[in-house]
C-alpha positions, 0 to 999 in steps of 0.5 A: 922403889927398891926393897931390900927387906927379906920379908918383902917378896919383891926387890923393886916396884916401878911406876911408869908414870914417874919416868916422865915427871913433866907429863901428867897421866890419869892412869899408870902401870906398876910393875913388881920385880922378883929376883931369881937365878938367871935362866939360859933363855933370859936376856942378860941385864945384870952381869954376875961375876963368878970366880971361874970367869976371872981368867976369861974376863982378863982375856976379854979386857986385854982384847978390848984394850988392844982393839982400836976404834971401839970402847966398851961402857955400861953393864954388859960392856964392862961386865959389872953390875952398875946402878943406872946413875953410875952407868949414865955418869960413866957413859957421859964421862967417856963421851967427854973424854972422847970429844976432848981427844977428837978436838985435840987430834989425839987417838981416842983412849978406851974407857977404863975397865972395872 
């Protein structure tokens, strides 16, 4: 459950037993997530695009487009914040397009960048 209200100190509560609804559990684990600025020792789950990063991002996208045999998808691969449903849908669409290209004997096209 996500919380966007300013008076709620956490941004999300996750109850792990709901990850596998077909399973039944007597107990569960709840986790509250609190927002804060990214620290150097943190794992970069959510990209934050800054104005100064635009030129570097353009360079990365140009290099990615010129590289064959690899495609970049997901939050970090496209340097975008994405909800997981969008991330999964895009990954499936890229996989479908790759399969079609391979089935047709065509070169695999890179995923579009965001």
